[in-house]
N, C-alpha and C positions, 0 to 999 in steps of 0.2 A: 649891571644889565650882563646877559650871557651873551657873548659875541657871536655865539653860533648860531641862537634865535634872530638875534640880527640881520646876520649875513642870509640866512633864508629868508626871511620878509622882506630884506634888499633885493633879492634874487627874485622873487614871488613878483614883487612889486615890477620891477623891471620887464619883467617877461608879459605881465599884464598891459603894460603900458608901450611896448615893443609889438605886442600882436595887434592891438589896439590901432596904431599906424599904419601897419599893414592892412589891416583890414578898411581902415577908411581911405588908403589909396589904392585899394581894389575895389572901390565902391560899394562895400557892405556898410552902410553907414548904422546901422541897427546892432550890428554883433561891435562895430568900432565903440558905439555909445555903453554897451554891456561891458566890453573891456576897460573903457576908461574908468568907467564906474566903479569896476571892481578895485582897480587899481588904485584909487581914490580912498575906497574904503578899508581896502588891505593896509593901506601905507598909515591910516589912523587907527587902527586896532592895536590895542597895550595887550600885551601877550602878558597872560597871568604868569604870575613865580610862585612857588611851591610857598605854603607857609613854613615857618621854621620856631618851634620852640628853644 
């Protein structure tokens, strides 16, 4: 696996999760649900790798 793609994936997942926490604490429950769902989906997506012959 490519370490840079894993790093970007981890950073994006962390940002979605942290934004979900902050929006939940501020009372915006719809946005926090959206961000938690996005973090969950993004953490489970497999990054496509180029085909090599």
